[in-house]
C-alpha positions as CSV (number, residue, x, y, z in Angstrom):
1,X,77.3,79.3,143.3
2,X,73.9,80.8,142.5
3,X,73.3,84.6,142.7
4,X,70.2,86.7,142.1
5,X,70.9,89.1,139.2
6,X,67.8,91.1,138.2
7,X,65.3,88.6,136.8
8,X,67.8,85.7,136.9
9,X,69.4,83.2,139.2
10,X,72.9,83.1,137.7
11,X,75.2,80.2,138.2
12,X,78.8,81.3,138.5
13,X,82.1,79.8,139.5
14,X,85.5,81.1,140.6
15,X,89.0,79.9,140.7
16,X,92.4,81.6,141.3
17,X,93.6,84.9,142.7
18,X,94.5,88.3,141.2
19,X,92.8,90.9,139.1
20,X,89.5,89.6,137.7
21,X,89.0,87.9,134.3
22,X,85.5,86.9,133.3
23,X,85.0,84.0,130.8
24,X,81.9,84.1,128.6
25,X,81.0,80.8,126.8
26,X,79.3,80.3,123.5
27,X,75.9,79.3,122.1
28,X,74.5,76.1,123.7
29,X,77.5,75.6,126.0
30,X,78.1,76.4,129.6
31,X,81.1,77.5,131.7
32,X,82.8,74.1,131.0
33,X,83.6,75.3,127.5
34,X,86.7,76.9,129.2
35,X,87.9,73.7,130.8
36,X,91.3,73.7,129.1
37,X,92.4,77.2,129.9
38,X,91.7,77.4,133.6
39,X,94.9,76.0,135.1
40,X,97.1,78.6,133.6
41,X,94.8,81.5,134.0
42,X,94.2,80.7,137.7
43,X,97.9,81.1,138.4
44,X,97.6,84.8,137.6
45,X,94.0,85.9,138.0
46,X,90.8,85.6,139.8
47,X,88.8,83.8,137.1
48,X,85.0,84.1,137.1
49,X,83.0,81.8,134.8
50,X,79.2,81.9,134.5
51,X,76.4,80.2,132.6
52,X,74.5,82.5,130.2
53,X,70.8,83.2,130.6
54,X,68.9,79.9,130.1
55,X,72.1,77.9,129.7
56,X,73.4,75.3,132.2
57,X,72.4,76.1,135.7
58,X,71.3,79.7,135.1
59,X,67.5,80.4,134.9
60,X,65.8,81.8,131.9
61,X,64.1,84.7,133.5
62,X,62.2,87.0,131.1
63,X,64.2,86.6,127.9
64,X,64.0,89.3,125.2
65,X,66.0,87.7,122.4
66,X,68.3,90.7,122.4
67,X,72.0,90.9,122.6
68,X,71.7,94.0,124.8
69,X,70.0,92.0,127.5
70,X,72.8,89.4,127.5
71,X,75.3,92.2,127.9
72,X,73.3,93.6,130.8
73,X,73.2,90.2,132.4
74,X,77.0,90.2,132.4
75,X,77.3,93.7,133.9
76,X,74.6,92.8,136.5
77,X,76.8,89.8,137.6
78,X,79.8,92.1,137.9
79,X,77.6,94.4,140.1
80,X,76.5,91.4,142.3
81,X,80.0,90.3,142.7
82,X,81.2,93.8,143.5
83,X,83.7,93.7,140.6
84,X,84.1,97.3,139.3
85,X,86.3,96.4,136.3
86,X,87.4,93.2,134.7
87,X,89.0,91.7,131.7
88,X,86.4,90.0,129.5
89,X,87.1,87.0,127.4
90,X,84.3,85.8,125.1
91,X,84.2,82.8,122.8
92,X,81.8,82.9,119.8
93,X,78.4,84.2,121.2
94,X,80.4,85.1,124.3
95,X,82.5,87.4,122.2
96,X,79.5,89.3,120.9
97,X,78.3,89.7,124.5
98,X,81.7,91.0,125.6
99,X,81.7,93.5,122.7
100,X,78.2,94.7,123.6
101,X,79.2,95.1,127.3
102,X,82.4,97.0,126.3
103,X,80.4,99.3,124.0
104,X,77.7,100.0,126.6
105,X,79.8,100.1,129.7
106,X,83.4,101.0,128.7
107,X,84.3,101.9,132.3
108,X,83.7,98.3,133.4
109,X,86.1,96.7,130.9
110,X,89.8,96.6,131.6
111,X,90.7,94.4,128.6
112,X,88.9,92.4,125.9
113,X,89.8,89.1,124.5
114,X,87.6,88.1,121.5
115,X,87.9,84.5,120.5
116,X,86.4,82.9,117.4
117,X,83.6,85.6,117.2
118,X,81.9,88.0,114.9
119,X,80.4,91.4,115.0
120,X,77.8,90.6,112.4
121,X,76.0,87.7,110.8
122,X,75.1,87.2,107.1
123,X,71.7,86.4,105.7
124,X,72.3,82.6,105.6
125,X,73.6,82.6,109.2
126,X,70.7,84.6,110.4
127,X,68.4,82.0,108.8
128,X,70.3,79.2,110.5
129,X,69.8,80.8,113.9
130,X,66.1,81.5,113.1
131,X,65.5,77.9,112.1
132,X,66.9,76.6,115.4
133,X,64.9,79.0,117.4
134,X,61.8,77.8,115.5
135,X,62.6,74.2,116.3
136,X,62.5,75.0,120.0
137,X,59.4,77.1,119.7
138,X,57.6,74.3,117.8
139,X,58.8,71.5,120.1
140,X,60.2,69.8,117.1
141,X,61.1,66.2,118.0
142,X,64.2,66.5,115.7
143,X,65.7,69.3,117.8
144,X,68.1,67.1,119.8
145,X,69.4,65.3,116.7
146,X,70.0,68.7,115.1
147,X,71.9,70.0,118.1
148,X,74.0,66.9,118.2
149,X,74.8,67.3,114.5
150,X,75.7,70.9,115.1
151,X,78.1,69.9,117.9
152,X,79.8,67.4,115.7
153,X,80.2,70.1,113.0
154,X,81.7,72.5,115.6
155,X,84.3,69.9,116.6
156,X,85.0,68.6,113.1
157,X,88.6,69.6,113.4
158,X,89.0,67.9,116.8
159,X,86.9,64.7,116.6
160,X,88.3,63.4,119.9
161,X,86.5,66.3,121.6
162,X,83.0,65.5,120.2
163,X,81.9,63.3,123.1
164,X,82.8,65.9,125.7
165,X,81.4,68.7,123.7
166,X,78.1,66.8,123.1
167,X,77.8,66.0,126.8
168,X,78.3,69.6,127.8
169,X,75.8,70.9,125.2
170,X,73.1,68.3,126.0
171,X,73.3,69.3,129.7
172,X,73.6,73.0,129.0
173,X,70.5,72.9,126.7
174,X,68.4,70.4,128.7
175,X,65.8,73.2,128.7
176,X,66.4,74.6,125.2
177,X,64.6,77.9,125.7
178,X,67.8,79.7,126.6
179,X,69.4,78.4,123.5
180,X,66.5,79.7,121.4
181,X,66.8,83.1,123.1
182,X,70.5,83.3,122.3
183,X,69.8,82.2,118.7
184,X,67.4,85.1,118.3
185,X,70.0,87.5,119.7
186,X,72.5,86.3,117.2
187,X,70.1,86.5,114.3
188,X,69.6,90.1,115.3
189,X,73.2,90.9,114.3
190,X,72.1,90.6,110.6
191,X,69.9,93.7,110.7
192,X,71.8,95.4,113.6
193,X,75.5,94.5,113.4
194,X,77.9,95.8,116.0
195,X,80.3,97.2,113.4
196,X,79.1,100.8,113.5
197,X,79.6,100.9,117.3
198,X,83.0,99.2,117.6
199,X,84.8,102.5,117.6
200,X,83.4,103.1,121.1
201,X,85.3,100.1,122.6
202,X,88.0,101.7,124.7
203,X,89.6,98.6,126.3
204,X,92.8,97.0,124.9
205,X,91.5,94.3,122.6
206,X,93.1,91.1,121.5
207,X,91.3,89.0,118.8
208,X,92.0,85.3,118.1
209,X,90.7,83.6,115.0
210,X,91.3,80.1,113.5
211,X,92.2,79.3,110.0
212,X,89.8,76.4,109.7
213,X,86.9,78.0,111.5
214,X,83.8,77.6,109.3
215,X,81.6,79.5,111.8
216,X,83.6,82.6,112.5
217,X,86.4,82.7,109.9
218,X,89.4,85.0,110.1
219,X,87.6,87.5,108.0
220,X,85.2,88.1,110.9
221,X,88.2,88.8,113.1
222,X,89.6,91.2,110.5
223,X,86.4,93.2,110.5
224,X,86.4,93.5,114.3
225,X,90.1,94.5,114.3
226,X,89.4,97.2,111.7
227,X,86.6,98.6,113.9
228,X,88.2,98.7,117.4
229,X,91.0,101.2,117.8
230,X,94.4,99.5,118.5
231,X,93.0,96.0,118.4
232,X,95.4,93.1,117.4
233,X,94.4,90.0,115.5
234,X,96.2,86.6,115.6
235,X,95.1,83.7,113.4
236,X,95.8,80.2,114.9
237,X,96.9,77.7,112.3
238,X,95.3,74.2,111.8
239,X,92.5,75.0,114.2
240,X,88.7,75.0,114.0
241,X,86.0,77.0,115.8
242,X,86.5,75.8,119.4
243,X,89.8,77.5,119.9
244,X,89.7,77.4,123.8
245,X,89.5,73.5,123.5
246,X,91.7,72.9,120.5
247,X,94.4,75.5,121.3
248,X,94.3,76.4,125.0
249,X,97.9,77.8,124.9
250,X,97.2,80.6,122.4
251,X,93.9,81.2,124.1
252,X,95.5,81.8,127.5
253,X,98.2,84.0,125.9
254,X,95.5,86.2,124.2
255,X,93.6,86.6,127.5
256,X,96.7,87.4,129.5
257,X,97.7,89.9,126.8
258,X,94.3,91.6,127.0
259,X,94.7,91.7,130.8
260,X,98.0,93.5,130.5
261,X,100.2,90.7,131.8
262,X,103.9,90.9,131.0
263,X,105.1,87.3,130.5
264,X,108.6,86.3,131.2
265,X,110.5,84.4,128.4
266,X,110.3,80.6,128.8
């Protein structure tokens, strides 16, 4: 479905019934990044997925290259859907967006599941994001090969998923301007990390990290857990960055925990 949200036409999707859970995908992906977790989540919740600004089927609008704008895009969608409060689950870039929304609009967030994400980026990572944004701005003919190589690196621990991941990312970044906008937003976390503001997060928070994640290692989760009052951190063994694809079971469990579900044994 397509809905007008401020300067955007936002593509969003819905499955299931119950209290709302909103899934926020990562850089260069679209809502299909969550394909492995939907069946179990939909048994308990109204699950809303959407494509980020300039990703997938969502328009680019007037991009600012700021994380705050991506957070406001999310809250604007909640307004448009008349959802007063929701549990937010964010993967990678989506986790930073979820944190930004929880800091700026604590009354809208019932729970927070942060998956393979970070509240800051180092100097080298900021340079990585800036380089890719520049490839887009310059119309570099090597952009697509670079993005394909990045996809293979993300799925290095799950090579059987590379083909699906590459297809989703190629389609989600057919117009790469939204990807570049998100890269600039992530690069901004070097000079303006979320760390000093994490204490303002009021929602119950569950953090999931992976022991083989080269993009957002467990240390990133530890930093977030130290900053958000009462947050819990679980490290998934033998898993790379795309936890929702590689380990959907623990991902679902973390989201349900953040939503306050009490699961029956077995």
